[in-house]
All heavy atoms as an XYZ file, in Angstrom:
925
protein
N      19.929    102.354    -99.197
C      20.258    103.137   -100.420
C      20.548    102.044   -101.532
O      20.163    102.314   -102.721
C      21.399    104.067   -100.182
C      21.552    104.910   -101.286
S      20.135    105.991   -101.469
C      20.701    107.067   -102.855
N      21.360    101.114   -101.193
C      21.739    100.046   -102.251
C      20.457     99.323   -102.781
O      20.343     99.173   -104.100
C      22.779     99.129   -101.685
C      24.092     99.696   -101.595
C      25.079     98.676   -101.109
C      26.451     99.220   -100.952
N      27.435     98.300   -100.515
N      19.406     99.149   -101.863
C      18.283     98.365   -102.210
C      17.452     99.230   -103.142
O      16.973     98.728   -104.224
C      17.507     97.994   -101.065
C      18.062     96.813   -100.243
C      17.142     96.481    -99.076
C      17.778     95.364    -98.219
N      16.874     95.053    -97.096
N      17.427    100.508   -102.878
C      16.678    101.355   -103.879
C      17.289    101.553   -105.193
O      16.613    101.357   -106.168
C      16.550    102.803   -103.209
C      15.682    102.719   -101.908
C      15.870    103.770   -104.186
C      15.558    104.058   -101.092
N      18.579    101.619   -105.254
C      19.328    101.730   -106.468
C      19.185    100.316   -107.305
O      18.843    100.352   -108.412
C      20.895    101.850   -106.243
O      20.968    103.090   -105.554
C      21.682    102.003   -107.616
N      19.252     99.206   -106.603
C      19.060     97.916   -107.160
C      17.608     97.773   -107.842
O      17.452     97.316   -108.918
C      19.400     96.801   -106.215
C      19.042     95.508   -106.836
C      20.040     94.943   -107.778
C      18.097     94.652   -106.456
C      19.870     93.704   -108.351
C      17.858     93.498   -107.007
C      18.736     92.931   -107.934
O      18.552     91.670   -108.441
N      16.633     98.148   -107.006
C      15.328     98.057   -107.464
C      15.005     98.962   -108.618
O      14.252     98.672   -109.582
C      14.291     98.478   -106.351
C      14.145     97.353   -105.275
C      13.309     97.829   -104.132
C      13.632     96.077   -105.767
N      15.627    100.199   -108.657
C      15.409    101.107   -109.702
C      16.046    100.603   -111.007
O      15.413    100.596   -112.077
C      16.035    102.470   -109.328
C      15.940    103.539   -110.562
C      14.484    103.883   -110.702
C      16.671    104.841   -110.010
N      17.286    100.031   -110.886
C      17.972     99.381   -112.116
C      17.243     98.236   -112.597
O      16.957     98.086   -113.786
C      19.336     98.970   -111.782
C      20.298    100.098   -111.590
C      21.651     99.559   -111.139
C      20.527    100.844   -112.832
N      16.465     97.414   -111.652
C      15.777     96.204   -112.053
C      14.569     96.671   -112.778
O      14.169     96.091   -113.859
C      15.523     95.302   -110.899
C      14.744     94.012   -111.123
C      15.641     93.133   -111.932
C      14.397     93.373   -109.811
N      13.788     97.711   -112.311
C      12.580     98.142   -112.970
C      12.957     98.720   -114.386
O      12.161     98.491   -115.276
C      11.850     99.084   -112.072
O      12.646    100.305   -112.023
N      14.032     99.451   -114.511
C      14.400     99.900   -115.796
C      14.626     98.793   -116.755
O      14.188     98.880   -117.979
C      15.655    100.878   -115.805
C      15.229    102.098   -114.967
C      16.177    101.186   -117.060
C      16.438    103.030   -114.613
N      15.326     97.797   -116.360
C      15.585     96.715   -117.213
C      14.330     95.895   -117.570
O      14.194     95.402   -118.726
C      16.584     95.637   -116.608
S      18.196     96.305   -116.402
N      13.427     95.747   -116.616
C      12.130     95.072   -116.884
C      11.328     95.867   -117.831
O      10.678     95.296   -118.747
C      11.428     94.857   -115.571
C      10.194     94.090   -115.714
C      10.205     92.793   -116.037
C       8.955     94.761   -115.459
C       8.970     92.075   -116.135
C       7.717     94.081   -115.600
C       7.801     92.705   -115.996
N      11.291     97.165   -117.713
C      10.500     98.081   -118.673
C      11.099     97.895   -120.038
O      10.256     97.768   -121.078
C      10.633     99.603   -118.276
O      10.119     99.697   -116.938
N      12.439     97.849   -120.137
C      12.952     97.653   -121.569
C      12.591     96.267   -122.104
O      12.320     96.209   -123.265
C      14.488     97.781   -121.440
C      15.177     97.626   -122.772
C      15.118     98.648   -123.785
C      15.850     96.444   -123.114
C      15.706     98.432   -125.055
C      16.430     96.230   -124.360
C      16.380     97.248   -125.292
N      12.632     95.355   -121.303
C      12.231     93.977   -121.752
C      10.854     93.952   -122.183
O      10.577     93.299   -123.216
C      12.564     92.910   -120.663
O      13.960     93.009   -120.308
C      12.225     91.457   -121.101
N       9.923     94.520   -121.492
C       8.544     94.514   -121.884
C       8.389     95.170   -123.184
O       7.612     94.778   -124.043
C       7.657     95.344   -120.767
C       7.429     94.521   -119.664
C       6.547     95.218   -118.673
O       6.744     96.350   -118.459
N       5.615     94.446   -117.982
N       9.043     96.298   -123.411
C       9.033     97.036   -124.699
C       9.453     96.158   -125.817
O       8.890     95.957   -126.866
C       9.803     98.248   -124.747
O       9.317     99.145   -123.577
C       9.795     99.078   -125.884
N      10.612     95.565   -125.626
C      11.199     94.560   -126.650
C      10.215     93.412   -126.983
O       9.946     92.980   -128.140
C      12.545     94.040   -126.268
C      13.758     94.986   -126.480
C      13.713     95.366   -128.020
O      13.735     94.463   -128.902
O      13.779     96.623   -128.303
N       9.708     92.895   -125.812
C       8.709     91.808   -126.059
C       7.494     92.301   -126.797
O       6.931     91.591   -127.691
C       8.278     91.196   -124.563
C       9.336     90.467   -124.035
O      10.254     90.060   -124.698
O       9.208     90.225   -122.751
N       7.003     93.488   -126.616
C       5.860     94.099   -127.360
C       6.218     94.192   -128.705
O       5.284     93.813   -129.608
C       5.554     95.410   -126.778
O       5.107     95.382   -125.295
N       7.426     94.756   -129.114
C       7.811     94.780   -130.445
C       7.782     93.356   -131.117
O       7.442     93.260   -132.244
C       9.075     95.486   -130.568
C       8.933     96.999   -130.703
C       8.810     97.788   -129.498
C       8.760     97.616   -131.857
C       8.510     99.181   -129.485
C       8.581     99.096   -131.895
C       8.473     99.861   -130.697
O       8.343    101.122   -130.805
N       8.385     92.431   -130.422
C       8.584     91.186   -131.021
C       7.262     90.476   -131.252
O       7.029     89.793   -132.268
C       9.510     90.257   -130.217
C      11.001     90.577   -130.205
C      11.468     90.503   -131.658
O      11.211     89.596   -132.424
N      12.390     91.484   -131.994
N       6.182     90.575   -130.328
C       4.969     90.098   -130.405
C       4.166     90.632   -131.633
O       3.553     89.968   -132.430
C       4.229     90.217   -129.179
C       4.593     89.292   -128.067
S       3.591     89.212   -126.595
C       3.329     90.876   -126.172
N       4.445     92.011   -131.719
C       3.783     92.692   -132.885
C       4.299     92.318   -134.167
O       3.565     92.073   -135.200
C       3.941     94.247   -132.659
O       3.371     94.597   -131.474
C       3.266     95.027   -133.834
N       5.620     92.094   -134.248
C       6.265     91.655   -135.540
C       5.774     90.222   -135.862
O       5.437     89.979   -137.070
C       7.816     91.578   -135.449
C       8.371     93.009   -135.476
C       8.521     90.746   -136.593
C       9.794     93.201   -135.110
N       5.515     89.352   -134.916
C       5.005     88.071   -135.089
C       3.561     88.169   -135.628
O       3.254     87.515   -136.580
C       4.978     87.239   -133.797
O       6.338     87.091   -133.447
C       4.354     85.845   -133.968
N       2.775     89.060   -135.010
C       1.359     89.353   -135.570
C       1.350     89.856   -137.000
O       0.539     89.457   -137.828
C       0.680     90.243   -134.615
C       0.301     89.578   -133.277
C      -0.270     90.717   -132.377
C      -0.529     90.121   -131.032
N      -1.128     91.216   -130.097
N       2.309     90.795   -137.276
C       2.415     91.406   -138.638
C       2.735     90.191   -139.643
O       2.080     90.173   -140.681
C       3.477     92.513   -138.736
C       3.052     93.719   -137.858
C       3.804     92.800   -140.135
C       4.095     94.693   -137.638
N       3.744     89.363   -139.284
C       4.250     88.368   -140.144
C       3.148     87.353   -140.362
O       2.906     86.984   -141.503
C       5.397     87.727   -139.525
O       5.932     86.727   -140.320
N       2.398     86.991   -139.410
C       1.345     86.061   -139.458
C       0.213     86.488   -140.454
O      -0.338     85.836   -141.294
C       0.780     85.570   -138.093
C       1.707     84.792   -137.295
O       2.690     84.265   -137.826
O       1.311     84.689   -136.024
N      -0.164     87.749   -140.230
C      -1.197     88.365   -141.072
C      -0.699     88.547   -142.517
O      -1.451     88.324   -143.411
C      -1.593     89.755   -140.448
N       0.504     89.034   -142.700
C       1.088     89.244   -143.957
C       1.179     87.883   -144.719
O       0.644     87.801   -145.893
C       2.444     89.787   -143.861
C       3.163     90.039   -145.085
C       3.054     91.209   -145.898
C       4.038     89.071   -145.633
C       3.853     91.356   -147.053
C       4.747     89.229   -146.734
C       4.579     90.311   -147.508
O       5.392     90.498   -148.676
N       1.698     86.826   -144.171
C       1.847     85.534   -144.793
C       0.401     84.877   -145.105
O       0.348     84.122   -145.989
C       2.720     84.691   -143.883
C       4.168     85.026   -143.853
O       4.578     85.861   -144.719
N       4.880     84.690   -142.874
N      -0.598     85.179   -144.320
C      -1.814     84.696   -144.566
C      -2.621     85.420   -145.556
O      -3.778     85.209   -145.720
C      -2.663     84.423   -143.210
N      -2.111     86.651   -145.878
C      -2.696     87.653   -146.738
C      -3.977     88.112   -146.157
O      -5.029     88.363   -146.780
C      -3.009     87.008   -148.206
C      -1.771     86.664   -149.009
C      -2.055     86.063   -150.312
C      -0.756     85.655   -150.964
N      -0.986     85.119   -152.305
N      -3.894     88.377   -144.848
C      -5.117     88.767   -144.022
C      -4.969     90.208   -143.678
O      -4.451     90.693   -142.661
C      -5.145     87.901   -142.699
C      -6.411     88.175   -141.931
O      -7.189     89.127   -142.315
O      -6.545     87.417   -140.946
N      -5.411     91.090   -144.707
C      -5.312     92.531   -144.526
C      -6.124     93.117   -143.303
O      -5.738     93.999   -142.668
C      -5.851     93.175   -145.802
N      -7.214     92.386   -143.083
C      -8.180     92.802   -141.947
C      -7.401     92.622   -140.594
O      -7.475     93.603   -139.721
C      -9.338     92.029   -141.834
C     -10.241     92.461   -142.901
O     -10.524     93.742   -143.260
N     -10.932     91.539   -143.560
N      -6.737     91.491   -140.404
C      -5.889     91.337   -139.080
C      -4.751     92.439   -139.007
O      -4.503     93.015   -138.003
C      -5.393     89.963   -139.078
O      -6.347     89.031   -138.845
N      -4.061     92.653   -140.143
C      -2.983     93.648   -140.101
C      -3.562     95.024   -139.819
O      -3.032     95.755   -138.933
C      -2.137     93.599   -141.360
C      -0.938     94.526   -141.460
C      -0.024     94.148   -140.332
C      -0.267     94.259   -142.769
N      -4.607     95.337   -140.477
C      -5.250     96.641   -140.342
C      -5.716     96.819   -138.863
O      -5.589     97.933   -138.290
C      -6.484     96.762   -141.215
C      -7.085     98.152   -141.273
C      -6.468     99.231   -141.933
C      -8.387     98.425   -140.681
C      -7.024    100.525   -141.903
C      -8.891     99.630   -140.649
C      -8.237    100.672   -141.345
N      -6.153     95.799   -138.156
C      -6.538     95.843   -136.842
C      -5.569     96.191   -135.861
O      -5.802     96.562   -134.680
N      -4.279     95.893   -136.305
C      -3.275     96.235   -135.371
C      -2.734     97.679   -135.333
O      -1.982     98.127   -134.487
C      -1.962     95.439   -135.761
C      -2.028     93.927   -135.735
C      -0.796     93.257   -136.371
C      -2.305     93.344   -134.235
N      -3.295     98.475   -136.250
C      -3.003     99.870   -136.554
C      -3.680    100.682   -135.462
O      -4.761    100.504   -135.074
C      -3.367    100.465   -137.828
C      -2.635     99.750   -138.977
C      -2.924    100.022   -140.292
C      -1.453     98.914   -138.754
C      -2.229     99.568   -141.321
C      -0.818     98.361   -139.876
C      -1.188     98.701   -141.106
N      -2.994    101.897   -135.048
C      -3.600    102.904   -134.333
C      -4.681    103.510   -135.129
O      -4.571    103.488   -136.415
C      -2.534    103.938   -133.819
O      -2.063    104.648   -135.010
N      -5.642    104.292   -134.548
C      -6.657    104.948   -135.277
C      -6.043    105.949   -136.261
O      -6.554    106.146   -137.390
C      -7.647    105.569   -134.415
O      -7.050    106.495   -133.463
N      -4.978    106.689   -135.845
C      -4.220    107.716   -136.745
C      -3.760    106.932   -137.957
O      -3.878    107.452   -139.126
C      -3.227    108.326   -136.084
C      -3.795    109.435   -135.109
O      -4.851    109.730   -135.204
O      -2.932    109.881   -134.199
N      -3.124    105.765   -137.811
C      -2.524    105.046   -138.972
C      -3.745    104.539   -139.804
O      -3.542    104.502   -141.043
C      -1.570    104.018   -138.415
C      -0.673    103.289   -139.557
C       0.077    104.399   -140.378
C       0.158    102.207   -138.843
N      -4.787    103.976   -139.226
C      -5.931    103.556   -139.983
C      -6.438    104.551   -140.832
O      -6.930    104.273   -142.030
C      -6.948    102.987   -139.070
C      -6.629    101.604   -138.465
C      -7.640    101.120   -137.531
O      -8.603    101.791   -137.021
N      -7.527     99.703   -137.209
N      -6.434    105.841   -140.474
C      -7.092    106.884   -141.310
C      -6.127    107.236   -142.475
O      -6.732    107.586   -143.548
C      -7.307    108.140   -140.522
O      -6.168    108.746   -139.952
N      -4.922    106.946   -142.405
C      -3.969    107.302   -143.486
C      -3.602    106.058   -144.382
O      -3.390    106.094   -145.540
C      -2.791    108.036   -143.055
O      -2.004    107.169   -142.206
N      -3.532    104.928   -143.740
C      -3.172    103.668   -144.317
C      -4.422    102.818   -144.340
O      -4.590    101.880   -143.485
C      -2.053    103.042   -143.505
C      -1.193    102.050   -144.329
C      -1.301    101.769   -145.699
C      -0.187    101.253   -143.556
C      -0.498    100.846   -146.331
C       0.610    100.352   -144.270
C       0.418    100.076   -145.664
N      -5.257    103.030   -145.315
C      -6.694    102.436   -145.358
C      -6.588    100.856   -145.600
O      -5.518    100.367   -146.067
C      -7.529    103.053   -146.360
O      -6.927    102.797   -147.665
C      -7.638    104.484   -146.246
N      -7.609    100.245   -145.467
C      -7.709     98.830   -145.607
C      -7.339     98.437   -147.069
O      -6.671     97.512   -147.382
C      -9.083     98.196   -145.291
C      -9.289     96.763   -145.305
C      -8.307     96.022   -144.504
C     -10.708     96.314   -144.935
N      -7.751     99.265   -148.002
C      -7.539     99.022   -149.420
C      -5.996     99.173   -149.672
O      -5.311     98.409   -150.378
C      -8.229    100.001   -150.323
C      -9.667     99.804   -150.520
O     -10.108     98.552   -150.111
O     -10.383    100.641   -150.769
N      -5.313    100.181   -149.013
C      -3.832    100.244   -149.157
C      -3.233     99.095   -148.487
O      -2.119     98.719   -148.950
C      -3.459    101.630   -148.367
C      -3.746    102.726   -149.258
C      -3.345    104.135   -148.652
C      -3.796    105.278   -149.384
N      -3.313    106.539   -148.789
N      -3.708     98.623   -147.304
C      -3.008     97.478   -146.707
C      -3.093     96.163   -147.595
O      -2.218     95.420   -147.668
C      -3.666     97.201   -145.262
C      -3.175     95.907   -144.675
C      -3.474     98.325   -144.352
N      -4.295     96.063   -148.179
C      -4.450     94.891   -149.132
C      -3.439     94.952   -150.337
O      -2.813     93.972   -150.643
C      -5.914     94.841   -149.664
O      -6.859     94.719   -148.551
C      -6.127     93.682   -150.571
N      -3.371     96.197   -150.800
C      -2.356     96.351   -151.999
C      -0.882     96.237   -151.429
O      -0.149     95.579   -152.122
C      -2.516     97.789   -152.543
O      -3.767     97.893   -153.128
N      -0.618     96.643   -150.209
C       0.674     96.498   -149.601
C       1.079     95.024   -149.549
O       2.160     94.726   -149.933
C       0.646     97.144   -148.317
C       2.004     96.886   -147.417
C       3.100     97.684   -147.572
C       1.878     95.945   -146.371
C       4.234     97.525   -146.809
C       2.995     95.748   -145.699
C       4.166     96.455   -145.853
N       0.091     94.178   -149.143
C       0.440     92.846   -148.970
C       0.590     92.172   -150.299
O       1.505     91.566   -150.583
C      -0.802     92.087   -148.096
C      -0.591     92.620   -146.661
C      -0.596     90.590   -148.152
C      -1.897     92.136   -145.823
N      -0.424     92.346   -151.147
C      -0.385     91.692   -152.499
C       0.979     92.097   -153.243
O       1.524     91.185   -153.783
C      -1.585     92.194   -153.322
O      -2.814     91.844   -152.505
C      -1.686     91.447   -154.708
N       1.312     93.466   -153.290
C       2.411     93.903   -154.044
C       3.753     93.233   -153.437
O       4.531     92.835   -154.217
C       2.508     95.435   -154.156
C       1.272     96.024   -154.878
O       0.590     95.326   -155.579
O       1.071     97.324   -154.736
N       3.886     93.340   -152.241
C       5.055     92.886   -151.561
C       5.232     91.458   -151.680
O       6.308     90.965   -151.758
C       5.128     93.470   -150.157
C       5.594     94.833   -150.118
O       6.844     95.121   -150.429
N       4.775     95.744   -149.640
N       4.179     90.634   -151.440
C       4.225     89.206   -151.562
C       4.625     88.771   -153.025
O       5.314     87.840   -153.204
C       2.921     88.529   -151.125
C       2.845     88.513   -149.676
C       2.146     87.192   -149.246
O       1.671     86.298   -150.048
N       2.154     86.937   -147.900
N       4.115     89.567   -154.003
C       4.566     89.206   -155.353
C       5.958     89.466   -155.682
O       6.628     88.654   -156.323
C       3.679     90.056   -156.343
N       6.552     90.502   -155.029
C       7.838     90.683   -155.267
C       8.889     90.034   -154.169
O       9.917     89.536   -154.618
C       8.229     92.247   -155.058
C       7.556     93.150   -156.031
C       7.666     94.552   -155.743
C       6.771     95.426   -156.549
N       6.650     96.757   -156.084
N       8.601     90.006   -152.975
C       9.446     89.505   -151.994
C       9.171     88.151   -151.407
O       9.952     87.510   -150.779
C       9.464     90.431   -150.756
C       9.920     91.964   -151.180
C       9.787     92.821   -149.928
C      10.152     94.298   -150.128
N      10.705     94.877   -151.219
N       7.915     87.716   -151.582
C       7.530     86.426   -150.998
C       7.035     86.578   -149.621
O       6.716     87.619   -149.093
N       7.027     85.524   -148.928
C       6.567     85.506   -147.498
C       7.615     86.008   -146.542
O       8.808     85.998   -146.827
C       6.119     84.109   -147.015
O       7.201     83.269   -147.186
C       4.914     83.577   -147.814
N       7.109     86.575   -145.308
C       8.022     87.070   -144.318
C       8.600     85.868   -143.481
O       7.997     84.869   -143.291
C       7.293     87.938   -143.285
C       7.068     89.376   -143.818
S       6.354     90.286   -142.416
C       6.334     91.876   -143.174
N       9.950     86.031   -143.108
C      10.565     85.007   -142.305
C      11.026     85.591   -140.978
O      10.263     86.344   -140.340
N      12.316     85.352   -140.680
C      12.921     85.766   -139.496
C      13.199     87.292   -139.557
O      13.312     87.858   -140.457
C      14.159     85.126   -139.146
C      14.109     83.651   -139.154
C      13.445     83.275   -137.813
O      13.842     83.816   -136.846
O      12.637     82.293   -137.823
N      13.336     87.888   -138.287
C      13.642     89.385   -138.262
C      14.718     89.483   -137.105
O      14.858     88.643   -136.118
C      12.446     90.203   -137.882
O      11.982     89.933   -136.604
N      15.564     90.523   -137.165
C      16.532     90.825   -136.173
C      16.464     92.314   -135.968
O      16.568     93.038   -136.900
C      17.795     90.188   -136.480
O      18.256     90.655   -137.631
N      16.667     92.700   -134.728
C      16.734     94.152   -134.383
C      18.019     94.878   -134.834
O      19.059     94.278   -134.640
C      16.608     94.307   -132.807
C      16.788     95.809   -132.451
C      15.730     96.703   -132.624
C      17.886     96.264   -131.713
C      15.794     97.998   -132.087
C      18.050     97.469   -131.334
C      16.984     98.394   -131.582
N      17.914     95.966   -135.476
C      19.078     96.634   -136.003
C      19.383     97.935   -135.088
O      20.487     98.084   -134.588
C      18.897     97.140   -137.396
C      18.826     96.063   -138.558
C      18.434     96.668   -139.850
C      20.124     95.345   -138.437
N      18.421     98.830   -134.957
C      18.589    100.051   -134.247
C      17.291    100.768   -133.907
O      16.351    100.432   -134.491
C      19.500    100.936   -135.049
C      18.857    101.458   -136.419
S      20.121    102.380   -137.377
C      19.830    104.050   -136.600
N      17.362    101.759   -132.992
C      16.311    102.529   -132.790
C      16.529    103.878   -133.563
O      17.575    104.328   -133.590
C      16.102    102.867   -131.246
C      14.809    103.361   -130.858
C      14.595    103.211   -129.352
O      15.035    102.195   -128.723
O      13.845    104.049   -128.772
N      15.396    104.455   -134.163
C      15.513    105.675   -134.936
C      14.352    106.569   -134.811
O      13.191    106.133   -135.285
C      15.852    105.170   -136.306
C      15.996    106.305   -137.373
O      16.585    107.380   -136.947
O      15.548    106.082   -138.555
N      14.615    107.643   -134.208
C      13.384    108.724   -134.115
C      12.191    108.069   -133.475
O      11.058    108.311   -133.957
C      13.073    109.327   -135.398
C      14.259    110.128   -135.991
O      15.030    110.664   -135.181
N      14.343    110.138   -137.364
N      12.267    107.301   -132.450
C      11.138    106.750   -131.800
C      10.628    105.474   -132.319
O       9.659    104.757   -131.807
N      11.122    105.056   -133.584
C      10.815    103.792   -134.195
C      11.885    102.864   -134.014
O      13.004    103.185   -133.737
C      10.438    104.052   -135.686
C       9.282    104.946   -135.871
O       8.291    104.797   -135.184
N       9.285    105.848   -136.814
N      11.620    101.592   -134.404
C      12.671    100.576   -134.361
C      12.857     99.954   -135.682
O      11.948     99.790   -136.339
C      12.372     99.495   -133.308
C      12.332    100.055   -131.880
C      12.360     99.092   -130.828
C      12.363     99.742   -129.500
N      12.767     98.872   -128.460
N      14.131     99.736   -136.163
C      14.409     99.064   -137.339
C      14.703     97.699   -137.199
O      15.622     97.319   -136.269
C      15.517     99.900   -138.058
C      15.029    101.263   -138.528
C      16.176    102.099   -139.018
N      15.759    103.283   -139.507
C      15.370    103.567   -140.832
N      15.344    102.561   -141.639
N      14.868    104.654   -141.198
N      14.192     96.765   -138.093
C      14.565     95.379   -137.962
C      14.848     95.012   -139.397
O      14.286     95.481   -140.337
C      13.363     94.590   -137.565
C      12.962     94.746   -136.169
C      12.119     95.938   -135.713
C      13.391     94.019   -135.081
C      11.758     96.163   -134.509
C      13.027     94.218   -133.797
C      12.279     95.366   -133.418
O      11.862     95.573   -132.178
N      15.882     94.038   -139.465
C      16.227     93.357   -140.754
C      15.196     92.218   -140.834
O      15.123     91.424   -140.029
C      17.643     92.829   -140.814
C      18.064     92.163   -142.060
C      17.994     93.027   -143.195
C      19.440     91.455   -141.811
N      14.354     92.330   -141.927
C      13.354     91.327   -142.236
C      13.640     90.604   -143.313
O      13.975     91.008   -144.360
C      11.951     92.058   -142.379
C      10.732     91.180   -142.595
S      10.420     90.125   -141.167
C       9.741     91.174   -140.004
N      13.837     89.151   -143.070
C      14.133     88.263   -144.132
C      12.813     87.943   -144.791
O      11.978     87.242   -144.159
C      14.804     86.988   -143.590
C      16.219     87.395   -143.027
C      17.317     87.956   -143.909
O      17.178     87.650   -145.167
O      18.151     88.567   -143.418
N      12.753     87.998   -146.068
C      11.669     87.544   -146.906
C      12.119     86.196   -147.671
O      13.292     86.011   -147.809
C      11.092     88.684   -147.821
C      10.433     89.619   -147.122
C      11.022     90.770   -146.452
C       9.006     89.768   -147.194
C      10.309     91.768   -145.920
C       8.261     90.727   -146.481
C       8.939     91.698   -145.845
N      11.248     85.622   -148.318
C      11.429     84.461   -149.174
C      12.518     84.913   -150.274
O      13.380     84.107   -150.460
C      10.210     83.886   -149.763
C      10.316     82.687   -150.509
C       8.884     82.213   -150.965
O       7.991     83.025   -150.815
O       8.869     81.075   -151.512
N      12.314     86.010   -150.858
C      13.175     86.414   -152.039
C      14.105     87.507   -151.758
O      14.763     87.944   -152.786
C      12.307     86.783   -153.243
C      11.350     85.590   -153.614
O      11.826     84.458   -153.503
N      10.053     85.786   -153.897
N      14.161     88.215   -150.585
C      14.962     89.312   -150.350
C      15.019     89.658   -148.779
O      14.370     89.019   -148.087
C      14.396     90.605   -151.032
O      13.191     91.062   -150.540
N      15.880     90.598   -148.520
C      15.959     91.151   -147.257
C      15.620     92.626   -147.227
O      15.898     93.302   -148.143
C      17.408     91.058   -146.664
O      17.788     89.639   -146.586
N      14.922     93.107   -146.166
C      14.266     94.308   -146.261
C      14.229     94.960   -144.833
O      14.235     94.128   -143.826
C      12.744     94.374   -146.695
O      12.731     93.796   -147.993
C      12.141     95.730   -146.841
N      14.356     96.181   -144.682
C      14.306     96.891   -143.424
C      12.831     97.215   -143.064
O      12.170     97.820   -143.833
C      15.138     98.195   -143.342
C      16.548     98.002   -143.749
C      15.062     98.916   -141.924
C      17.319     97.150   -142.879
N      12.341     96.677   -141.856
C      11.088     96.934   -141.370
C      11.127     98.120   -140.387
O      11.837     97.866   -139.398
C      10.515     95.701   -140.766
C       9.223     95.950   -139.876
C       8.018     96.223   -140.962
C       8.751     94.704   -139.123
N      10.431     99.130   -140.497
C      10.496    100.266   -139.603
C       9.142    100.206   -138.867
O       8.124    100.307   -139.472
C      10.663    101.566   -140.269
C      10.804    102.732   -139.316
C      11.948    101.579   -141.226
N       9.271    100.206   -137.593
C       8.060     99.970   -136.793
C       7.999    100.899   -135.557
O       8.949    100.928   -134.847
C       7.938     98.418   -136.287
C       6.784     98.056   -135.317
C       5.501     98.000   -136.279
C       7.129     96.630   -135.029
N       6.786    101.544   -135.430
C       6.647    102.320   -134.217
C       5.371    101.912   -133.511
O       4.380    101.442   -134.183
N       5.390    101.831   -132.262
C       4.294    101.404   -131.253
C       3.818    102.465   -130.468
O       4.666    103.185   -129.867
C       4.591    100.094   -130.590
C       4.829     98.849   -131.376
C       5.126     97.675   -130.379
C       3.701     98.409   -132.082
N       2.479    102.505   -130.117
C       1.950    103.458   -129.142
C       2.148    102.709   -127.759
O       2.460    101.524   -127.690
C       0.528    103.700   -129.511
O      -0.219    102.556   -129.336
N       1.886    103.559   -126.740
C       1.950    102.939   -125.394
C       0.971    101.723   -125.162
O       1.229    100.797   -124.440
C       1.495    104.054   -124.403
C       1.914    105.280   -125.159
C       1.720    104.918   -126.609
N      -0.128    101.659   -126.015
C      -1.114    100.527   -125.923
C      -0.796     99.517   -126.946
O      -1.645     98.590   -127.315
C      -2.509    100.971   -125.941
C      -2.852    101.587   -127.216
O      -1.985    102.016   -128.060
O      -4.147    101.822   -127.547
N       0.476     99.477   -127.601
C       0.969     98.503   -128.493
C       0.198     98.473   -129.743
O       0.092     97.507   -130.575
C       0.954     97.192   -127.849
C       2.015     97.056   -126.732
O       3.051     97.693   -126.754
N       1.707     96.303   -125.693
N      -0.385     99.597   -130.248
C      -0.905     99.766   -131.519
C       0.133    100.326   -132.467
O       1.046    101.139   -132.094
C      -2.129    100.684   -131.576
C      -3.315    100.109   -130.926
C      -3.948     99.134   -131.657
C      -5.304     98.655   -131.022
N      -5.983     97.655   -131.850
N       0.216     99.906   -133.731
C       1.162    100.193   -134.720
C       1.009    101.793   -135.067
O      -0.118    102.011   -135.612
C       1.158     99.417   -135.917
C       1.541     97.918   -135.581
C       2.142     99.813   -136.979
C       1.340     96.950   -136.695
N       1.868    102.546   -134.918
C       1.780    104.022   -135.320
C       2.581    104.300   -136.526
O       2.356    105.279   -137.157
C       2.325    104.883   -134.104
O       3.685    104.626   -133.877
C       1.502    104.734   -132.819
N       3.565    103.402   -136.850
C       4.402    103.532   -138.029
C       4.691    102.176   -138.467
O       5.193    101.312   -137.831
C       5.721    104.330   -137.777
C       6.490    104.486   -138.941
N       6.366    105.642   -139.708
C       7.427    103.798   -139.531
C       7.141    105.561   -140.791
N       7.822    104.403   -140.667
N       4.579    101.966   -139.831
C       4.905    100.731   -140.438
C       5.413    101.007   -141.837
O       4.678    101.592   -142.725
C       3.691     99.745   -140.428
C       3.987     98.344   -141.208
C       4.900     97.489   -140.405
C       2.649     97.773   -141.416
N       6.683    100.669   -142.190
C       7.170    100.814   -143.624
C       8.299     99.859   -143.834
O       8.905     99.284   -142.880
C       7.666    102.145   -143.773
O       8.773    102.404   -142.897
N       8.450     99.546   -145.047
C       9.462     98.669   -145.540
C      10.435     99.536   -146.344
O      10.084    100.346   -147.141
C       8.993     97.573   -146.389
C       8.054     96.518   -145.665
C       7.541     95.527   -146.665
C       8.807     95.754   -144.550
N      11.659     99.297   -146.093
C      12.752    100.037   -146.863
C      13.799     99.037   -147.433
O      13.991     98.051   -146.835
C      13.558    100.999   -145.954
C      12.641    102.185   -145.424
C      13.518    102.990   -144.468
O      14.720    102.711   -144.127
O      12.808    103.907   -143.923
N      14.206     99.348   -148.659
C      15.169     98.361   -149.232
C      16.433     98.303   -148.521
O      16.942     99.339   -147.981
C      15.462     98.806   -150.713
C      14.244     98.734   -151.721
C      13.608     97.271   -151.602
O      14.348     96.297   -151.749
O      12.338     97.234   -151.639
N      16.988     97.193   -148.376
C      18.105     96.867   -147.604
C      19.429     96.989   -148.521
O      19.406     96.569   -149.654
C      18.194     95.527   -147.097
C      19.259     94.977   -146.307
C      19.714     95.690   -145.066
C      20.185     94.026   -146.705
C      20.754     95.441   -144.393
C      21.213     93.714   -145.931
C      21.576     94.324   -144.725
O      22.703     94.034   -144.102
């Protein structure tokens, strides 16, 4: 019985780690695409639902407008989970902003927004 309990706890911890790793890898991809002003790469990370509402033209404007105001993306740190999304403090060259990120089970972005800190 102890072995089953231990294995169950271990698998829960491993599942959480995979999810955190998935979010961190996605943030790195977002940051790389954003800093390179590569709207196509960022758009490719989106789920099909998000692609239909957040078009490539909007992604291009999002990158251009935010880079003009905030500069390039730097470090991020996890703040909290909120309604299925995760909030991160994102350090930009000229400011700090909250990045709200949601991922699907296949690690596609389902929600992406920036909120003033």
